[in-house]
C-alpha positions as CSV (number, residue, x, y, z in Angstrom):
1,X,-8.3,-23.9,46.3
2,X,-11.9,-23.1,45.7
3,X,-11.3,-19.6,46.9
4,X,-8.4,-19.2,44.4
5,X,-10.6,-20.6,41.6
6,X,-13.3,-18.0,42.4
7,X,-10.7,-15.3,42.4
8,X,-9.5,-16.2,38.9
9,X,-13.1,-16.3,37.6
10,X,-13.8,-12.9,39.1
11,X,-10.6,-11.4,37.7
12,X,-11.5,-12.7,34.2
13,X,-15.0,-11.4,34.5
14,X,-13.8,-8.0,35.5
15,X,-11.3,-7.9,32.6
16,X,-14.2,-8.7,30.2
17,X,-16.4,-6.0,31.7
18,X,-13.5,-3.5,31.6
19,X,-12.9,-4.2,28.0
20,X,-16.6,-3.8,27.1
21,X,-16.7,-0.5,29.0
22,X,-13.6,0.8,27.3
23,X,-14.9,-0.1,23.9
24,X,-18.2,1.8,24.7
25,X,-16.3,5.0,25.7
26,X,-13.9,4.9,22.8
27,X,-13.1,7.2,21.2
28,X,-12.9,9.8,23.9
29,X,-11.0,12.4,21.9
30,X,-10.2,13.1,18.2
31,X,-8.4,10.4,16.3
32,X,-5.1,11.3,14.8
33,X,-4.1,9.6,11.5
34,X,-0.5,9.7,10.6
35,X,0.2,9.5,6.8
36,X,3.8,8.9,5.6
37,X,3.5,11.2,2.5
38,X,2.8,14.8,1.7
39,X,-0.8,15.8,1.0
40,X,-2.3,14.9,-2.4
41,X,-1.0,11.4,-3.1
42,X,-3.0,8.2,-3.2
43,X,-2.4,7.2,0.4
44,X,-3.3,10.7,1.7
45,X,-6.5,10.7,-0.4
46,X,-7.5,7.3,1.0
47,X,-6.7,8.5,4.6
48,X,-8.9,11.6,4.2
49,X,-11.8,9.6,2.7
50,X,-11.7,7.2,5.7
51,X,-11.2,10.0,8.3
52,X,-14.5,11.5,7.3
53,X,-16.2,8.1,7.6
54,X,-14.6,7.5,11.1
55,X,-16.0,10.9,12.2
56,X,-19.5,9.9,11.1
57,X,-19.3,6.3,12.4
58,X,-17.6,6.9,15.7
59,X,-18.9,10.3,16.5
60,X,-15.5,12.0,17.0
61,X,-13.3,14.1,14.7
62,X,-10.5,12.2,12.9
63,X,-7.8,14.2,11.3
64,X,-4.8,13.5,9.0
65,X,-1.3,14.5,10.0
66,X,1.3,14.2,7.2
67,X,4.7,12.9,8.2
68,X,6.7,12.2,5.0
69,X,10.2,11.0,4.8
70,X,12.7,8.1,5.3
71,X,10.6,5.6,3.3
72,X,7.8,5.8,5.9
73,X,10.0,5.3,8.9
74,X,9.2,8.7,10.4
75,X,5.5,8.1,10.3
76,X,5.8,4.5,11.5
77,X,7.9,5.4,14.6
78,X,5.7,8.4,15.4
79,X,2.6,6.1,15.4
80,X,4.3,3.2,17.2
81,X,5.5,5.4,20.1
82,X,2.1,7.0,20.6
83,X,0.0,6.2,23.7
84,X,-1.7,2.8,22.8
85,X,-5.2,4.0,23.3
86,X,-6.4,3.9,19.7
87,X,-6.3,7.7,19.3
88,X,-3.2,7.6,17.1
89,X,-3.3,5.5,13.9
90,X,-1.3,5.3,10.7
91,X,-2.5,4.8,7.2
92,X,0.3,3.5,5.0
93,X,0.8,1.4,1.9
94,X,2.6,-1.5,0.4
95,X,5.9,0.4,0.2
96,X,5.9,1.8,3.7
97,X,4.4,-1.0,5.7
98,X,5.5,-4.2,3.8
99,X,8.7,-3.2,2.0
100,X,10.3,-0.7,4.4
101,X,10.2,-3.1,7.4
102,X,11.8,-5.8,5.2
103,X,14.5,-3.7,3.5
104,X,15.2,-1.0,6.2
105,X,14.7,-2.8,9.5
106,X,18.2,-1.8,10.7
107,X,17.4,1.9,10.2
108,X,14.3,1.6,12.4
109,X,14.5,2.5,16.1
110,X,11.6,0.2,16.8
111,X,10.9,-3.5,16.2
112,X,8.2,-3.3,13.5
113,X,6.7,-6.7,14.1
114,X,6.7,-6.3,17.9
115,X,5.6,-2.6,18.1
116,X,3.0,-2.3,15.2
117,X,-0.2,-4.1,14.5
118,X,-2.5,-3.9,11.5
119,X,-6.1,-2.8,11.9
120,X,-7.3,-3.6,8.5
121,X,-6.5,-3.2,4.8
122,X,-8.5,-0.3,3.3
123,X,-8.0,-0.4,-0.5
124,X,-6.5,-2.3,-3.3
125,X,-5.1,-0.3,-6.3
126,X,-4.4,-2.0,-9.6
127,X,-1.1,-0.9,-11.3
128,X,-0.3,-0.1,-14.9
129,X,2.9,-1.0,-16.7
130,X,3.4,2.1,-18.7
131,X,5.6,3.0,-21.7
132,X,6.4,6.4,-23.1
133,X,5.3,7.3,-26.6
134,X,8.2,9.7,-27.1
135,X,10.8,8.1,-29.4
136,X,9.9,4.6,-28.2
137,X,8.2,2.4,-30.8
138,X,6.6,-0.5,-28.8
139,X,2.8,-0.5,-29.1
140,X,2.1,-3.7,-27.1
141,X,3.7,-5.7,-24.3
142,X,5.1,-8.2,-26.8
143,X,6.6,-5.3,-28.8
144,X,8.3,-4.1,-25.6
145,X,9.8,-7.5,-24.9
146,X,11.2,-7.7,-28.4
147,X,12.6,-4.2,-28.4
148,X,14.2,-4.6,-25.0
149,X,15.8,-7.9,-26.0
150,X,17.1,-6.2,-29.2
151,X,18.5,-3.2,-27.2
152,X,20.1,-4.6,-24.1
153,X,21.2,-2.0,-21.6
154,X,19.3,0.8,-23.5
155,X,15.8,0.7,-22.0
156,X,15.6,2.8,-18.8
157,X,12.9,2.3,-16.2
158,X,12.0,4.6,-13.4
159,X,11.2,3.9,-9.8
160,X,10.7,5.7,-6.4
161,X,14.1,4.4,-5.3
162,X,16.1,1.3,-4.5
163,X,13.8,-1.3,-2.9
164,X,10.6,0.3,-4.2
165,X,7.8,-1.9,-5.6
166,X,8.5,-0.5,-9.1
167,X,12.1,-1.7,-8.9
168,X,11.2,-5.1,-7.5
169,X,8.4,-5.7,-10.0
170,X,10.7,-4.6,-12.9
171,X,13.6,-6.8,-11.8
172,X,11.3,-9.8,-11.4
173,X,10.0,-9.1,-15.0
174,X,13.5,-8.6,-16.3
175,X,14.8,-11.8,-14.7
176,X,11.9,-13.9,-16.0
177,X,12.0,-12.4,-19.5
178,X,15.8,-12.3,-19.9
179,X,16.0,-8.5,-20.2
180,X,18.8,-6.1,-19.4
181,X,17.1,-2.9,-18.2
182,X,18.7,0.2,-16.6
183,X,17.3,1.4,-13.3
184,X,16.8,5.1,-12.8
185,X,15.7,5.9,-9.2
186,X,13.8,9.1,-8.5
187,X,13.6,11.1,-5.2
188,X,10.7,13.2,-6.3
189,X,8.0,10.5,-6.4
190,X,5.4,9.7,-8.9
191,X,4.9,13.1,-10.4
192,X,8.6,13.4,-11.3
193,X,8.7,9.8,-12.7
194,X,5.6,10.4,-14.8
195,X,7.0,13.7,-16.2
196,X,10.2,12.1,-17.3
197,X,8.3,9.1,-18.7
198,X,6.1,11.4,-20.8
199,X,9.2,13.3,-22.0
200,X,11.0,10.1,-23.0
201,X,13.8,10.4,-20.5
202,X,12.9,7.0,-19.2
203,X,11.0,4.4,-21.3
204,X,8.9,2.4,-18.8
205,X,7.6,2.4,-15.2
206,X,4.7,1.3,-13.0
207,X,1.9,3.5,-11.8
208,X,-1.3,3.0,-9.8
209,X,-4.2,3.7,-12.1
210,X,-5.2,7.0,-10.6
211,X,-2.1,9.0,-11.6
212,X,-1.4,8.6,-15.4
213,X,-4.9,8.7,-16.9
214,X,-4.5,12.3,-18.1
215,X,-1.2,11.5,-19.8
216,X,-2.8,8.4,-21.3
217,X,-5.7,10.3,-22.8
218,X,-3.2,12.9,-24.2
219,X,-1.3,10.1,-25.9
220,X,2.0,10.8,-24.1
221,X,2.2,7.4,-22.3
222,X,0.7,4.0,-23.2
223,X,-0.5,1.3,-20.8
224,X,1.1,-2.0,-22.0
225,X,-0.4,-4.2,-19.2
226,X,-2.2,-4.0,-15.9
227,X,-1.2,-5.8,-12.7
228,X,-4.7,-6.9,-11.7
229,X,-6.6,-10.2,-11.4
230,X,-8.7,-9.2,-14.5
231,X,-9.1,-6.4,-17.0
232,X,-10.4,-3.2,-15.7
233,X,-13.8,-2.1,-17.0
234,X,-12.7,1.5,-17.6
235,X,-9.5,0.3,-19.4
236,X,-10.8,-2.9,-21.1
237,X,-8.3,-2.7,-23.9
238,X,-5.3,-3.1,-21.5
239,X,-4.4,-6.8,-21.0
240,X,-3.4,-8.2,-17.6
241,X,0.1,-9.3,-16.9
242,X,-1.1,-12.9,-16.8
243,X,-2.6,-12.5,-20.3
244,X,0.8,-11.4,-21.6
245,X,2.6,-14.3,-20.0
246,X,3.7,-12.9,-16.6
247,X,1.4,-14.1,-13.8
248,X,2.5,-13.7,-10.2
249,X,3.7,-10.1,-10.4
250,X,1.9,-8.1,-7.7
251,X,-1.8,-7.8,-8.6
252,X,-2.2,-4.4,-6.8
253,X,-0.8,-1.9,-4.5
254,X,-2.7,-1.6,-1.2
255,X,-3.4,0.9,1.5
256,X,-4.0,-0.2,5.1
257,X,-4.6,1.1,8.7
258,X,-2.2,0.4,11.5
259,X,-2.0,1.0,15.3
260,X,0.5,0.7,18.1
261,X,0.9,-2.9,19.2
262,X,-0.4,-2.1,22.7
263,X,-3.8,-0.9,21.6
264,X,-6.3,-3.3,23.3
265,X,-8.1,-5.9,21.1
266,X,-11.5,-4.5,21.8
267,X,-10.5,-1.0,20.5
268,X,-8.9,-2.5,17.4
269,X,-12.1,-4.5,16.8
270,X,-14.1,-1.2,17.1
271,X,-11.8,0.5,14.5
272,X,-11.9,-2.6,12.2
273,X,-15.7,-2.6,12.3
274,X,-15.8,1.1,11.6
275,X,-13.4,0.9,8.6
276,X,-15.2,-2.1,7.1
277,X,-18.6,-0.4,7.5
278,X,-17.2,2.6,5.6
279,X,-16.5,0.5,2.6
280,X,-20.2,0.0,1.9
281,X,-21.1,3.7,2.2
282,X,-22.3,4.9,-1.3
283,X,-20.0,8.0,-1.2
284,X,-17.0,5.8,-0.5
285,X,-17.9,3.3,-3.3
286,X,-18.3,6.3,-5.7
287,X,-14.9,7.6,-4.7
288,X,-13.3,4.2,-5.1
289,X,-14.8,3.8,-8.6
290,X,-13.6,7.3,-9.6
291,X,-10.1,6.5,-8.4
292,X,-10.0,3.0,-9.9
293,X,-9.6,1.5,-6.4
294,X,-11.0,-1.8,-5.2
295,X,-12.4,-3.0,-1.8
296,X,-9.9,-5.5,-0.3
297,X,-10.8,-9.1,-0.7
298,X,-12.8,-10.8,2.0
299,X,-9.9,-13.0,3.3
300,X,-7.8,-10.0,4.0
301,X,-10.6,-8.3,5.9
302,X,-11.3,-11.5,7.9
303,X,-7.8,-12.0,9.1
304,X,-5.6,-8.9,8.6
305,X,-2.7,-10.2,10.6
306,X,-2.3,-13.3,8.5
307,X,-2.7,-11.3,5.4
308,X,0.0,-8.8,6.3
309,X,2.3,-11.7,7.4
310,X,2.0,-13.3,4.0
311,X,2.5,-10.0,2.2
312,X,5.8,-9.3,4.1
313,X,7.0,-12.9,3.6
314,X,6.2,-12.7,-0.1
315,X,8.0,-9.4,-0.6
316,X,11.0,-10.6,1.4
317,X,11.2,-13.6,-0.9
318,X,11.0,-11.4,-4.0
319,X,13.7,-9.1,-2.7
320,X,16.0,-12.1,-2.1
321,X,15.2,-13.5,-5.5
322,X,16.1,-10.3,-7.3
323,X,19.2,-9.7,-5.3
324,X,18.3,-6.0,-4.5
325,X,20.4,-4.6,-1.7
326,X,19.6,-1.4,0.1
327,X,22.7,0.4,1.5
328,X,22.4,0.7,5.3
């Protein structure tokens, strides 16, 4: 019995030593970061900012590989099936890594909750509720509510597709405010939605604050509210959704890093530490400020798994409440 007990102790000690040695030798080759969008969008920009910081912090090259399509499923499956050694990661966002697993689970060839683990959230991004200024008179959020109530079935809103955060947010708003709005889904993404919004082909939509600033300055679109915990310093005249009577609608988009579920905990901890350290680098803070992005709150950084679980649970509840159905 004593001999067995010693064997267990030795085995545990060897496992600890092996984990420590593995963490010290990681990374042993370049780190590949899969991004579920084409180059140039917000998630891609965040991934490239962090890839440079990983290179500096871990001493190995980190490169971005863009794998757009299928609402993020292509990138998710590519990452999940990679060798679980920490050299293939994914940087995704609220749509690809919280909504897609809820809405499109049957289209996935993996079990998302079993095969994917979060490393850490990387950025929070406040979201504007925008209105066109082309043939659309509302100047304030209250004006919009009054106009939409007076014109049921006439106000069109754009989104990135059925089940997108724009659709879910708008349907929650419509349900709470008693509005009859028309959903116009787009396949071309944010640039196409913003173009049609500025032209007046749709009247309202949601955008992260990095995209529409030029159109706002040109007077072609108007921010009626911002989904954020408080007013933004650079857009202090735009009220929060809570201020206009609609608290509880998502306070921000987010971007986060993910890894295959089999990546050992010590390597995940090394990556988490490197990502969090990057957030305090002056160049990163300047880039965040320019893009209107925020460092994730401390509770999310302290327990990423619990944070993601709550995000997915909340989005699932919102989808059920709005009755949105995605065709399988």
